[in-house]
C-alpha positions as a Markdown table, in Angstrom:
| # | Residue | x | y | z |
|---|---|---|---|---|
| 1 | Met | 0.5 | -0.4 | -0.1 |
| 2 | Pro | 1.4 | 3.3 | -1.0 |
| 3 | Thr | 1.5 | 6.1 | 1.5 |
| 4 | Leu | -1.2 | 7.9 | 2.0 |
| 5 | Val | -0.9 | 12.0 | 1.7 |
| 6 | Arg | -2.7 | 15.3 | 2.9 |
| 7 | Thr | -2.7 | 18.0 | 0.4 |
| 8 | Asn | -3.7 | 21.4 | 1.4 |
| 9 | Ser | -6.1 | 23.8 | 0.8 |
| 10 | Tyr | -4.0 | 25.9 | -1.8 |
| 11 | Ala | -4.1 | 23.4 | -4.3 |
| 12 | Asp | -5.4 | 23.7 | -7.6 |
| 13 | Pro | -8.6 | 21.5 | -9.2 |
| 14 | Asp | -6.8 | 21.1 | -12.2 |
| 15 | Phe | -3.8 | 20.1 | -11.1 |
| 16 | Thr | -5.3 | 18.1 | -8.2 |
| 17 | Leu | -7.3 | 16.4 | -10.5 |
| 18 | Arg | -4.2 | 14.9 | -12.5 |
| 19 | Lys | -1.3 | 14.4 | -10.1 |
| 20 | Gln | -4.2 | 12.6 | -7.2 |
| 21 | Phe | -6.7 | 10.9 | -9.8 |
| 22 | Gly | -4.7 | 10.7 | -13.1 |
| 23 | Lys | -7.5 | 12.3 | -15.1 |
| 24 | Ala | -6.6 | 14.6 | -18.1 |
| 25 | Ser | -9.7 | 16.9 | -17.8 |
| 26 | Phe | -13.0 | 17.3 | -16.1 |
| 27 | Arg | -16.3 | 16.0 | -17.7 |
| 28 | Pro | -19.1 | 19.0 | -18.4 |
| 29 | Tyr | -20.0 | 20.9 | -14.8 |
| 30 | Gln | -17.7 | 18.5 | -13.0 |
| 31 | Arg | -15.4 | 21.9 | -12.4 |
| 32 | Glu | -18.1 | 24.0 | -11.9 |
| 33 | Ile | -19.6 | 21.4 | -9.3 |
| 34 | Ile | -16.3 | 21.3 | -7.2 |
| 35 | Gln | -15.8 | 24.5 | -7.8 |
| 36 | Ala | -19.3 | 25.1 | -5.3 |
| 37 | Ala | -18.3 | 22.7 | -2.9 |
| 38 | Leu | -14.8 | 25.0 | -2.6 |
| 39 | Asp | -16.7 | 27.9 | -2.4 |
| 40 | His | -18.6 | 26.0 | 0.5 |
| 41 | His | -21.8 | 26.2 | -0.8 |
| 42 | Asp | -24.6 | 23.4 | -0.4 |
| 43 | Val | -24.6 | 21.6 | -3.6 |
| 44 | Phe | -26.9 | 19.2 | -4.8 |
| 45 | Val | -26.5 | 17.1 | -7.9 |
| 46 | Gln | -28.3 | 15.2 | -10.2 |
| 47 | Ala | -27.0 | 13.8 | -12.9 |
| 48 | Ala | -26.6 | 10.6 | -15.1 |
| 49 | Thr | -24.7 | 7.3 | -14.0 |
| 50 | Ser | -21.9 | 8.0 | -16.2 |
| 51 | Phe | -21.3 | 11.5 | -15.4 |
| 52 | Gly | -18.8 | 11.0 | -12.5 |
| 53 | Lys | -20.6 | 12.4 | -9.3 |
| 54 | Ser | -17.8 | 10.5 | -6.8 |
| 55 | Leu | -15.5 | 12.7 | -8.2 |
| 56 | Cys | -17.4 | 16.0 | -7.2 |
| 57 | Phe | -16.6 | 15.5 | -3.5 |
| 58 | Gln | -13.9 | 13.3 | -3.3 |
| 59 | Leu | -11.3 | 15.8 | -5.1 |
| 60 | Pro | -12.9 | 18.7 | -3.1 |
| 61 | Ala | -12.2 | 16.5 | 0.3 |
| 62 | Val | -8.1 | 16.0 | -0.9 |
| 63 | Ile | -7.6 | 20.0 | -1.6 |
| 64 | Asn | -9.9 | 21.0 | 1.6 |
| 65 | Asn | -8.6 | 20.3 | 5.5 |
| 66 | Gly | -10.2 | 18.2 | 7.9 |
| 67 | Ile | -12.7 | 15.2 | 6.9 |
| 68 | Thr | -15.2 | 14.8 | 4.4 |
| 69 | Ile | -17.9 | 12.6 | 5.7 |
| 70 | Val | -19.6 | 10.1 | 3.1 |
| 71 | Ile | -23.1 | 8.8 | 3.3 |
| 72 | Ser | -24.2 | 6.0 | 1.7 |
| 73 | Pro | -26.7 | 3.0 | 1.0 |
| 74 | Leu | -24.6 | 0.5 | -0.5 |
| 75 | Leu | -21.3 | -1.2 | 0.9 |
| 76 | Ser | -20.4 | -2.3 | -2.6 |
| 77 | Leu | -20.3 | 1.2 | -3.7 |
| 78 | Met | -18.2 | 2.2 | 0.1 |
| 79 | Met | -15.9 | -0.2 | -0.3 |
| 80 | Asn | -15.0 | -0.2 | -4.4 |
| 81 | Gln | -14.6 | 3.9 | -3.9 |
| 82 | Val | -12.4 | 3.5 | -1.0 |
| 83 | Glu | -10.5 | 1.2 | -2.8 |
| 84 | Ala | -10.0 | 3.5 | -5.5 |
| 85 | Leu | -8.8 | 6.3 | -3.3 |
| 86 | Arg | -6.3 | 4.5 | -1.4 |
| 87 | Ser | -4.9 | 3.5 | -4.6 |
| 88 | Ala | -5.0 | 7.0 | -5.4 |
| 89 | Asn | -2.8 | 7.9 | -2.0 |
| 90 | Val | -6.0 | 9.3 | -0.5 |
| 91 | Asp | -6.1 | 8.0 | 3.6 |
| 92 | Ala | -10.1 | 7.1 | 2.7 |
| 93 | Arg | -11.6 | 4.5 | 5.4 |
| 94 | Thr | -15.5 | 2.9 | 5.9 |
| 95 | Leu | -17.5 | 2.3 | 9.0 |
| 96 | Asn | -19.5 | -0.2 | 8.0 |
| 97 | Ser | -21.0 | -3.8 | 9.3 |
| 98 | Asn | -18.1 | -5.8 | 7.5 |
| 99 | Thr | -15.2 | -2.9 | 9.1 |
| 100 | Ser | -13.0 | -5.2 | 11.7 |
| 101 | Gln | -12.4 | -4.3 | 14.8 |
| 102 | Glu | -9.4 | -3.1 | 14.6 |
| 103 | Glu | -10.2 | -0.9 | 11.7 |
| 104 | Arg | -13.4 | 0.4 | 13.9 |
| 105 | Asp | -11.1 | 1.0 | 17.1 |
| 106 | Arg | -8.7 | 3.1 | 15.0 |
| 107 | Ile | -10.7 | 5.0 | 12.8 |
| 108 | Tyr | -12.7 | 6.1 | 16.0 |
| 109 | Gln | -9.3 | 7.5 | 17.8 |
| 110 | Asp | -8.7 | 9.3 | 14.7 |
| 111 | Leu | -12.1 | 11.4 | 15.2 |
| 112 | Ala | -11.7 | 11.3 | 18.6 |
| 113 | Ser | -8.2 | 13.1 | 18.6 |
| 114 | Gly | -10.3 | 16.0 | 16.9 |
| 115 | His | -7.9 | 16.4 | 13.8 |
| 116 | Pro | -8.2 | 13.4 | 11.8 |
| 117 | Arg | -6.0 | 12.1 | 9.2 |
| 118 | Thr | -8.6 | 10.1 | 7.3 |
| 119 | Arg | -9.7 | 12.8 | 4.2 |
| 120 | Leu | -13.3 | 10.2 | 3.7 |
| 121 | Leu | -14.9 | 8.6 | 5.7 |
| 122 | Tyr | -17.0 | 6.2 | 4.1 |
| 123 | Val | -20.5 | 5.4 | 6.5 |
| 124 | Thr | -23.6 | 4.2 | 6.6 |
| 125 | Pro | -27.3 | 6.3 | 7.1 |
| 126 | Glu | -28.0 | 3.8 | 9.9 |
| 127 | Leu | -24.5 | 4.1 | 11.4 |
| 128 | Cys | -25.4 | 8.0 | 11.7 |
| 129 | Ser | -28.0 | 7.7 | 14.1 |
| 130 | Gly | -26.0 | 6.6 | 16.9 |
| 131 | Asp | -24.8 | 8.1 | 19.8 |
| 132 | Phe | -21.5 | 7.1 | 19.4 |
| 133 | Phe | -20.5 | 8.1 | 16.3 |
| 134 | Arg | -22.4 | 11.8 | 16.4 |
| 135 | Lys | -20.4 | 12.7 | 19.8 |
| 136 | Arg | -16.8 | 11.7 | 17.7 |
| 137 | Leu | -18.6 | 13.8 | 15.1 |
| 138 | Lys | -19.1 | 16.7 | 17.3 |
| 139 | Ile | -15.3 | 16.6 | 18.6 |
| 140 | Val | -14.6 | 17.4 | 14.8 |
| 141 | Tyr | -16.2 | 19.7 | 14.7 |
| 142 | Gln | -15.4 | 21.4 | 17.7 |
| 143 | His | -11.7 | 21.7 | 16.1 |
| 144 | Lys | -12.8 | 23.0 | 12.8 |
| 145 | Glu | -12.0 | 19.9 | 11.0 |
| 146 | Leu | -15.5 | 18.8 | 9.6 |
| 147 | Ala | -15.3 | 19.6 | 6.2 |
| 148 | Arg | -18.6 | 18.3 | 4.4 |
| 149 | Ile | -21.1 | 16.1 | 4.2 |
| 150 | Ala | -21.7 | 14.0 | 1.2 |
| 151 | Ile | -24.8 | 12.2 | 0.6 |
| 152 | Asp | -25.0 | 9.9 | -2.2 |
| 153 | Glu | -28.3 | 8.7 | -3.2 |
| 154 | Ala | -29.9 | 11.4 | -2.0 |
| 155 | His | -33.1 | 10.6 | -3.6 |
| 156 | Cys | -33.3 | 8.0 | -0.6 |
| 157 | Ile | -34.3 | 10.7 | 1.8 |
| 158 | Ser | -37.8 | 11.3 | 0.2 |
| 159 | Glu | -40.6 | 9.5 | 1.3 |
| 160 | Trp | -41.5 | 10.6 | -2.6 |
| 161 | Gly | -38.3 | 8.5 | -3.6 |
| 162 | His | -38.2 | 5.6 | -5.2 |
| 163 | Asp | -36.3 | 3.8 | -2.8 |
| 164 | Phe | -37.0 | 5.7 | 0.0 |
| 165 | Arg | -35.1 | 4.6 | 3.4 |
| 166 | Lys | -36.2 | 6.0 | 7.5 |
| 167 | Asp | -32.5 | 6.3 | 8.3 |
| 168 | Phe | -31.9 | 9.0 | 5.6 |
| 169 | Lys | -34.5 | 11.1 | 6.7 |
| 170 | Arg | -32.6 | 11.7 | 10.2 |
| 171 | Leu | -30.0 | 12.9 | 8.3 |
| 172 | Ser | -31.5 | 16.4 | 9.2 |
| 173 | Trp | -29.5 | 16.0 | 12.3 |
| 174 | Phe | -26.2 | 17.4 | 10.5 |
| 175 | Arg | -27.7 | 20.4 | 9.1 |
| 176 | Glu | -29.0 | 21.2 | 13.1 |
| 177 | Thr | -25.6 | 20.1 | 14.6 |
| 178 | Phe | -23.4 | 21.7 | 12.1 |
| 179 | Pro | -25.4 | 24.7 | 10.8 |
| 180 | Asp | -21.9 | 25.8 | 9.1 |
| 181 | Val | -21.2 | 22.9 | 7.6 |
| 182 | Pro | -21.8 | 22.8 | 3.9 |
| 183 | Ile | -24.0 | 19.6 | 2.8 |
| 184 | Met | -23.8 | 18.2 | -1.2 |
| 185 | Cys | -27.0 | 16.0 | -1.7 |
| 186 | Leu | -25.9 | 13.6 | -4.9 |
| 187 | Thr | -28.1 | 11.2 | -7.1 |
| 188 | Ala | -29.1 | 10.1 | -10.6 |
| 189 | Thr | -33.0 | 9.7 | -10.1 |
| 190 | Ala | -34.8 | 12.6 | -8.6 |
| 191 | Asn | -38.2 | 14.1 | -10.1 |
| 192 | Asp | -39.2 | 17.9 | -9.2 |
| 193 | Gln | -41.1 | 16.7 | -5.8 |
| 194 | Val | -38.4 | 14.5 | -5.0 |
| 195 | Arg | -35.2 | 17.2 | -5.0 |
| 196 | Arg | -37.9 | 19.5 | -2.7 |
| 197 | Asp | -38.3 | 16.8 | -0.2 |
| 198 | Val | -34.7 | 16.2 | -0.3 |
| 199 | Leu | -33.7 | 20.0 | -0.1 |
| 200 | Ser | -36.9 | 20.6 | 2.8 |
| 201 | Thr | -36.2 | 17.8 | 5.0 |
| 202 | Leu | -32.4 | 18.4 | 5.5 |
| 203 | Gly | -33.1 | 22.1 | 6.1 |
| 204 | Leu | -31.2 | 23.5 | 2.8 |
| 205 | Asp | -33.8 | 25.6 | 1.8 |
| 206 | Lys | -34.4 | 27.5 | 5.0 |
| 207 | Thr | -30.7 | 29.5 | 3.5 |
| 208 | Pro | -31.8 | 28.8 | -0.2 |
| 209 | Glu | -29.0 | 31.9 | -1.0 |
| 210 | Arg | -26.0 | 28.7 | 0.0 |
| 211 | Val | -27.5 | 26.4 | -1.7 |
| 212 | Lys | -25.9 | 25.7 | -5.9 |
| 213 | Ser | -28.6 | 22.9 | -7.7 |
| 214 | Phe | -26.8 | 21.3 | -10.7 |
| 215 | Thr | -29.6 | 19.4 | -12.5 |
| 216 | Met | -28.3 | 17.0 | -15.9 |
| 217 | Thr | -30.2 | 16.4 | -18.8 |
| 218 | Ala | -31.0 | 12.8 | -18.2 |
| 219 | Tyr | -30.5 | 12.0 | -21.8 |
| 220 | Arg | -28.0 | 9.3 | -22.9 |
| 221 | Pro | -27.6 | 9.5 | -26.5 |
| 222 | Asn | -25.1 | 6.6 | -26.6 |
| 223 | Leu | -27.8 | 4.2 | -25.2 |
| 224 | His | -29.7 | 2.3 | -28.0 |
| 225 | Leu | -33.4 | 1.7 | -26.1 |
| 226 | Glu | -35.8 | -1.1 | -26.9 |
| 227 | Ile | -38.5 | -3.0 | -25.5 |
| 228 | Arg | -38.9 | -6.2 | -26.5 |
| 229 | Phe | -42.7 | -7.6 | -26.1 |
| 230 | Thr | -42.8 | -11.1 | -24.9 |
| 231 | Ser | -45.4 | -13.8 | -23.3 |
| 232 | Asp | -44.6 | -14.9 | -20.2 |
| 233 | Glu | -43.0 | -17.9 | -21.0 |
| 234 | Ala | -39.5 | -18.0 | -19.5 |
| 235 | Asn | -38.2 | -19.8 | -23.1 |
| 236 | Asp | -39.5 | -17.3 | -25.0 |
| 237 | Arg | -36.9 | -14.8 | -23.4 |
| 238 | Phe | -34.3 | -16.9 | -22.9 |
| 239 | Asp | -34.9 | -18.4 | -26.7 |
| 240 | Asn | -34.7 | -14.4 | -27.7 |
| 241 | Phe | -31.7 | -13.7 | -26.2 |
| 242 | Cys | -29.7 | -17.0 | -26.7 |
| 243 | Ala | -30.5 | -15.8 | -30.9 |
| 244 | Trp | -29.3 | -12.5 | -30.0 |
| 245 | Met | -25.9 | -13.3 | -28.0 |
| 246 | Lys | -24.4 | -15.7 | -30.7 |
| 247 | Gly | -25.1 | -13.0 | -33.6 |
| 248 | Val | -23.2 | -11.0 | -31.6 |
| 249 | Tyr | -20.7 | -13.3 | -31.1 |
| 250 | Glu | -21.0 | -13.9 | -34.9 |
| 251 | Arg | -20.1 | -10.7 | -35.4 |
| 252 | Arg | -17.5 | -9.6 | -32.9 |
| 253 | Gly | -15.4 | -13.3 | -34.1 |
| 254 | Ser | -14.7 | -16.3 | -32.1 |
| 255 | Glu | -13.9 | -17.0 | -28.7 |
| 256 | Glu | -10.2 | -17.3 | -30.0 |
| 257 | Arg | -10.3 | -14.4 | -32.0 |
| 258 | Arg | -11.9 | -12.2 | -29.3 |
| 259 | Leu | -8.7 | -13.0 | -27.2 |
| 260 | Glu | -6.4 | -12.5 | -29.9 |
| 261 | Ile | -4.5 | -9.4 | -30.4 |
| 262 | Asp | -5.8 | -7.1 | -32.9 |
| 263 | Ala | -3.7 | -5.2 | -36.0 |
| 264 | Leu | -3.5 | -2.2 | -33.8 |
| 265 | Gly | -1.7 | -4.3 | -31.0 |
| 266 | Gln | -5.0 | -4.1 | -28.8 |
| 267 | Arg | -6.9 | -6.8 | -27.6 |
| 268 | Val | -10.0 | -7.5 | -28.8 |
| 269 | Glu | -12.7 | -6.8 | -26.6 |
| 270 | Asn | -15.2 | -9.3 | -25.0 |
| 271 | Val | -18.6 | -8.8 | -25.0 |
| 272 | Ser | -19.5 | -7.3 | -21.8 |
| 273 | Gly | -23.1 | -7.2 | -20.4 |
| 274 | Ile | -25.3 | -7.4 | -17.2 |
| 275 | Ile | -28.5 | -9.5 | -16.8 |
| 276 | Tyr | -31.1 | -8.1 | -14.6 |
| 277 | Thr | -33.5 | -10.5 | -12.4 |
| 278 | Thr | -35.8 | -10.6 | -9.6 |
| 279 | Ser | -34.6 | -13.2 | -8.1 |
| 280 | Arg | -31.5 | -15.1 | -6.5 |
| 281 | Asp | -33.2 | -18.3 | -8.0 |
| 282 | Glu | -33.1 | -17.4 | -11.4 |
| 283 | Cys | -30.3 | -15.6 | -11.4 |
| 284 | Glu | -28.5 | -18.9 | -10.7 |
| 285 | Ala | -30.7 | -20.3 | -13.2 |
| 286 | Ile | -30.4 | -18.1 | -16.1 |
| 287 | Ala | -26.4 | -18.4 | -15.7 |
| 288 | Val | -26.6 | -21.9 | -15.9 |
| 289 | Ala | -28.7 | -22.4 | -18.5 |
| 290 | Leu | -26.8 | -19.8 | -20.8 |
| 291 | Arg | -23.5 | -21.8 | -20.0 |
| 292 | Gln | -25.2 | -24.3 | -21.6 |
| 293 | Glu | -25.4 | -23.1 | -24.8 |
| 294 | Gly | -21.9 | -22.1 | -24.6 |
| 295 | Ile | -22.5 | -18.5 | -23.7 |
| 296 | Gly | -19.9 | -16.9 | -20.7 |
| 297 | Ala | -22.5 | -16.2 | -17.6 |
| 298 | Arg | -21.8 | -15.9 | -14.0 |
| 299 | Pro | -25.0 | -15.4 | -11.1 |
| 300 | Phe | -24.3 | -12.4 | -8.8 |
| 301 | His | -26.6 | -12.3 | -5.6 |
| 302 | Ala | -26.3 | -12.1 | -1.7 |
| 303 | Lys | -26.3 | -15.4 | -0.7 |
| 304 | Leu | -22.9 | -16.1 | -2.9 |
| 305 | Ser | -19.9 | -16.2 | -0.5 |
| 306 | Lys | -18.0 | -13.3 | -0.4 |
| 307 | Asp | -15.1 | -15.0 | -2.1 |
| 308 | Thr | -17.5 | -16.3 | -4.9 |
| 309 | Lys | -18.7 | -12.7 | -5.7 |
| 310 | Glu | -15.2 | -11.2 | -5.1 |
| 311 | Glu | -13.8 | -13.7 | -8.0 |
| 312 | Thr | -16.6 | -13.3 | -10.7 |
| 313 | Leu | -16.4 | -9.5 | -10.5 |
| 314 | Asn | -12.7 | -9.7 | -10.7 |
| 315 | Lys | -13.0 | -11.9 | -13.7 |
| 316 | Trp | -15.4 | -9.9 | -14.9 |
| 317 | Ile | -14.2 | -6.3 | -14.9 |
| 318 | Asn | -11.2 | -7.7 | -16.3 |
| 319 | Asn | -13.1 | -9.6 | -19.1 |
| 320 | Asp | -11.2 | -13.3 | -18.2 |
| 321 | Pro | -12.7 | -15.7 | -20.9 |
| 322 | Gly | -16.4 | -16.9 | -19.1 |
| 323 | Tyr | -17.2 | -13.9 | -18.3 |
| 324 | Asp | -18.9 | -12.2 | -20.6 |
| 325 | Ile | -22.2 | -11.7 | -18.5 |
| 326 | Ile | -23.4 | -10.7 | -15.1 |
| 327 | Val | -26.6 | -12.9 | -14.4 |
| 328 | Ala | -27.6 | -10.2 | -10.7 |
| 329 | Thr | -30.3 | -8.6 | -8.6 |
| 330 | Thr | -30.9 | -4.9 | -9.3 |
| 331 | Ala | -28.3 | -4.4 | -6.3 |
| 332 | Phe | -25.6 | -4.6 | -8.6 |
| 333 | Gly | -24.0 | -2.1 | -9.9 |
| 334 | Met | -24.1 | 0.3 | -7.7 |
| 335 | Gly | -20.1 | 2.2 | -7.5 |
| 336 | Ile | -18.2 | -1.2 | -9.7 |
| 337 | Asp | -15.7 | 0.5 | -11.3 |
| 338 | Lys | -16.4 | -0.8 | -15.3 |
| 339 | Asp | -17.1 | 1.2 | -18.3 |
| 340 | Asn | -17.2 | -0.7 | -20.7 |
| 341 | Val | -20.3 | -3.0 | -20.2 |
| 342 | Arg | -21.9 | -2.6 | -23.8 |
| 343 | Phe | -25.0 | -4.3 | -23.0 |
| 344 | Val | -28.1 | -4.3 | -19.8 |
| 345 | Cys | -31.3 | -6.5 | -20.2 |
| 346 | His | -33.8 | -6.5 | -17.8 |
| 347 | Trp | -35.2 | -10.0 | -17.8 |
| 348 | Arg | -37.9 | -8.9 | -15.9 |
| 349 | Leu | -39.9 | -5.6 | -15.3 |
| 350 | Pro | -38.1 | -3.4 | -12.4 |
| 351 | Lys | -40.5 | -2.2 | -9.9 |
| 352 | Ser | -39.9 | 1.6 | -10.5 |
| 353 | Phe | -39.0 | 4.0 | -13.6 |
| 354 | Glu | -36.5 | 5.3 | -11.7 |
| 355 | Gly | -34.7 | 1.8 | -11.0 |
| 356 | Tyr | -34.8 | 1.0 | -14.9 |
| 357 | Tyr | -33.4 | 4.3 | -15.9 |
| 358 | Gln | -30.3 | 4.0 | -12.9 |
| 359 | Glu | -29.7 | 0.0 | -14.0 |
| 360 | Ala | -29.8 | 0.6 | -17.7 |
| 361 | Gly | -27.8 | 3.5 | -17.3 |
| 362 | Arg | -24.8 | 1.0 | -16.3 |
| 363 | Ala | -24.1 | 0.3 | -19.9 |
| 364 | Gly | -21.6 | 2.5 | -22.3 |
| 365 | Arg | -20.1 | 4.9 | -19.7 |
| 366 | Asp | -17.4 | 5.1 | -21.8 |
| 367 | Gly | -19.7 | 7.1 | -24.0 |
| 368 | Lys | -19.2 | 4.1 | -26.9 |
| 369 | Ala | -22.2 | 2.8 | -28.3 |
| 370 | Ser | -24.2 | 0.2 | -25.9 |
| 371 | Tyr | -27.9 | -1.6 | -26.1 |
| 372 | Cys | -29.9 | -1.9 | -23.1 |
| 373 | Phe | -33.2 | -3.7 | -23.9 |
| 374 | Leu | -36.1 | -4.9 | -21.4 |
| 375 | Tyr | -38.4 | -7.8 | -21.7 |
| 376 | Tyr | -42.0 | -7.3 | -21.3 |
| 377 | Ser | -45.2 | -8.8 | -21.1 |
| 378 | Arg | -48.2 | -8.0 | -19.8 |
| 379 | Glu | -48.4 | -10.4 | -17.2 |
| 380 | Asp | -45.1 | -9.8 | -15.7 |
| 381 | Ser | -46.3 | -6.2 | -15.2 |
| 382 | Asn | -49.7 | -7.5 | -13.5 |
| 383 | Arg | -47.4 | -9.2 | -11.0 |
| 384 | Val | -45.0 | -6.4 | -10.2 |
| 385 | Phe | -48.1 | -3.9 | -9.6 |
| 386 | Asn | -49.8 | -6.6 | -7.4 |
| 387 | Leu | -46.5 | -7.0 | -5.7 |
| 388 | Thr | -45.7 | -3.1 | -5.1 |
| 389 | Met | -49.4 | -2.6 | -4.0 |
| 390 | Arg | -48.8 | -5.9 | -1.3 |
| 391 | Asp | -45.5 | -4.5 | -0.6 |
| 392 | Ser | -46.1 | -0.7 | 0.2 |
| 393 | Lys | -47.4 | 0.5 | 3.0 |
| 394 | Glu | -50.1 | 2.9 | 2.9 |
| 395 | Gly | -48.8 | 6.9 | 2.8 |
| 396 | Ser | -47.0 | 9.1 | 0.1 |
| 397 | Asn | -44.2 | 6.4 | -0.4 |
| 398 | Arg | -47.1 | 3.6 | -1.2 |
| 399 | Asp | -48.3 | 6.5 | -3.9 |
| 400 | Ala | -45.1 | 7.1 | -4.8 |
| 401 | Arg | -43.9 | 3.7 | -6.1 |
| 402 | Ile | -46.9 | 3.1 | -7.4 |
| 403 | Lys | -47.3 | 5.8 | -10.2 |
| 404 | Ser | -43.7 | 4.9 | -10.6 |
| 405 | Leu | -44.7 | 1.7 | -11.7 |
| 406 | Gln | -47.4 | 2.9 | -13.7 |
| 407 | Gln | -45.4 | 5.5 | -15.7 |
| 408 | Leu | -42.9 | 2.7 | -16.5 |
| 409 | Ile | -45.5 | 0.2 | -17.7 |
| 410 | Ala | -46.9 | 3.0 | -19.7 |
| 411 | Tyr | -43.4 | 3.6 | -21.0 |
| 412 | Cys | -42.8 | -0.2 | -22.5 |
| 413 | Glu | -46.3 | 0.1 | -23.9 |
| 414 | Asp | -46.3 | 3.4 | -25.6 |
| 415 | Thr | -45.0 | 3.4 | -29.4 |
| 416 | Thr | -46.0 | 6.9 | -30.3 |
| 417 | Gly | -42.5 | 8.7 | -29.6 |
| 418 | Cys | -39.3 | 8.7 | -28.5 |
| 419 | Arg | -38.1 | 6.5 | -25.6 |
| 420 | His | -35.0 | 9.5 | -24.6 |
| 421 | Ala | -37.4 | 11.9 | -24.9 |
| 422 | Ala | -39.5 | 9.9 | -22.3 |
| 423 | Ile | -37.3 | 9.3 | -19.9 |
| 424 | Cys | -36.3 | 13.1 | -19.8 |
| 425 | Arg | -39.8 | 13.8 | -19.5 |
| 426 | Tyr | -40.3 | 11.7 | -16.5 |
| 427 | Phe | -37.5 | 13.8 | -14.8 |
| 428 | Gly | -39.1 | 17.0 | -15.1 |
| 429 | Glu | -37.4 | 18.2 | -18.4 |
| 430 | Thr | -38.9 | 20.8 | -21.0 |
| 431 | Ala | -36.5 | 21.0 | -23.7 |
| 432 | Val | -36.3 | 16.5 | -24.6 |
| 433 | Pro | -34.1 | 15.4 | -27.4 |
| 434 | Val | -34.3 | 13.7 | -30.2 |
| 435 | Cys | -32.5 | 10.7 | -30.4 |
| 436 | Asp | -30.2 | 10.0 | -33.6 |
| 437 | Tyr | -32.5 | 7.1 | -34.2 |
| 438 | Ala | -30.8 | 5.5 | -30.7 |
| 439 | Cys | -34.7 | 3.7 | -29.6 |
| 440 | Asp | -36.9 | 1.3 | -31.4 |
| 441 | Trp | -39.2 | 3.9 | -31.7 |
| 442 | His | -36.9 | 5.8 | -34.1 |
| 443 | Lys | -35.2 | 3.1 | -35.7 |
| 444 | Asp | -38.1 | 1.6 | -36.8 |
| 445 | Ser | -41.6 | 2.9 | -35.5 |
| 446 | Ser | -44.3 | 0.9 | -37.7 |
| 447 | Asp | -41.8 | -2.5 | -36.9 |
| 448 | Leu | -42.5 | -1.3 | -33.3 |
| 449 | Lys | -46.1 | -1.8 | -33.4 |
| 450 | Arg | -46.4 | -4.6 | -35.0 |
| 451 | Arg | -43.8 | -6.4 | -32.5 |
| 452 | Met | -46.0 | -4.9 | -29.7 |
| 453 | Lys | -49.5 | -6.0 | -31.1 |
| 454 | Thr | -48.2 | -9.4 | -31.9 |
| 455 | Gly | -45.6 | -9.7 | -28.5 |
| 456 | Leu | -48.6 | -9.4 | -26.0 |
| 457 | Ala | -51.5 | -10.4 | -24.7 |
| 458 | Ser | -55.1 | -10.2 | -25.8 |
| 459 | Glu | -56.6 | -6.4 | -26.1 |
| 460 | Glu | -59.3 | -8.0 | -23.4 |
| 461 | Trp | -56.3 | -7.8 | -20.5 |
| 462 | Val | -55.9 | -3.5 | -21.7 |
| 463 | Ser | -59.8 | -3.7 | -20.8 |
| 464 | Thr | -59.6 | -5.2 | -17.7 |
| 465 | Gln | -56.5 | -3.5 | -16.2 |
| 466 | Gln | -58.1 | -0.1 | -17.2 |
| 467 | Gln | -61.2 | -1.3 | -15.5 |
| 468 | Glu | -59.4 | -2.5 | -12.1 |
| 469 | Gly | -57.9 | 1.4 | -12.2 |
| 470 | Ala | -54.6 | -0.2 | -12.7 |
| 471 | Phe | -53.4 | 3.0 | -15.6 |
| 472 | Asp | -55.4 | 5.7 | -13.5 |
| 473 | Gly | -53.8 | 9.1 | -14.5 |
| 474 | Val | -50.9 | 7.7 | -16.4 |
| 475 | Asn | -51.4 | 10.3 | -19.4 |
| 476 | Trp | -48.2 | 11.9 | -19.5 |
| 477 | Tyr | -47.4 | 11.4 | -23.1 |
| 478 | Asp | -50.6 | 13.9 | -23.7 |
């Protein structure tokens, strides 16, 4: 492990970007966001998965004196970012359920000193509710060494968000207790209502002059979006996917060819992708069945051992033979540093519009053309709708979940316009883009209508759902 360094408040962002993070230049708006943070503003950032949101709080943490507390709901994201930061000679650590007692004691001693050497400390929202952790932060604050609070996946704060968690609402304690410490909120999925709720819950709306908001377009022009209409028979999806995947293999060449060195001296890239499904059992079944067809697929879910998950992830990231595809449940991919995912396939309908957008957005983070397709059946949508009704408690969060799912169903069944434009409208954009034949409607609108008509259940199904009120309020295309 290289020696971890502290830098000072006089460092230049561009210099720090090159020296500390090994990057030649900022992506659009990153520098403006970072400058707002360095100027001690509260900052709200909504940007797509490929934007590079983590740099917006990591780079200021390297430049500023003091410690930045990063709050994240996902252990894999925390551990991945900490590892990357430490490899860049930045003293980053994490406190979570997997942290050893020795490391836990070291971190708490560092905080108790009042002058922590740790630059970024990643913690869970649950930990932030505990008195022991709060007392240590108060010591740091008294010594003026609490530089910033960064809240990742900030949509979890809002009861109107698709992934609301109660412990996120308790993060209001930070502004109440440390009124002059800047707060940065980051998310890929927030509409106007969620944004207002986040700012209000954290108390940032009480000092609007301190808040700098950056809301980027949800448009990802390098992603081709497609809905594949199907019956609820598993074999229909499987046969269609195998035929498509084998066609991709044929176009890219044989397995041996893909492992050769091309004429420019570069390794020919494997066809790296993710299949999202809803259950661990289906993850296993799909992966086994694909391998039997000669397609390199591996399962990834919570019940696998830590060693198996680490091996699978590393081999997939490195494009090792036999590890072309990860078949995973929806938590997979958060914070994973792999920018050359060439496709994302949703085997089943996601539970929310936001979840679909976030998962599909893990494709093509390098800006190259990538493919996102979702297998959609009305039977599947009916099942997901009923599960959402059953599992959601009464109240605003239940209403938000149902509305989000309704609008995802409407998105899947729409044959009248651009899918990229529909996504942008959902997230509140008024100047919607027109994609360059990067969706199934622009590619062939008449074929889209034909596929929907022949691929789905009968019109009686639609009539029944309408009578039951399943699509009430879904008129956002009008």
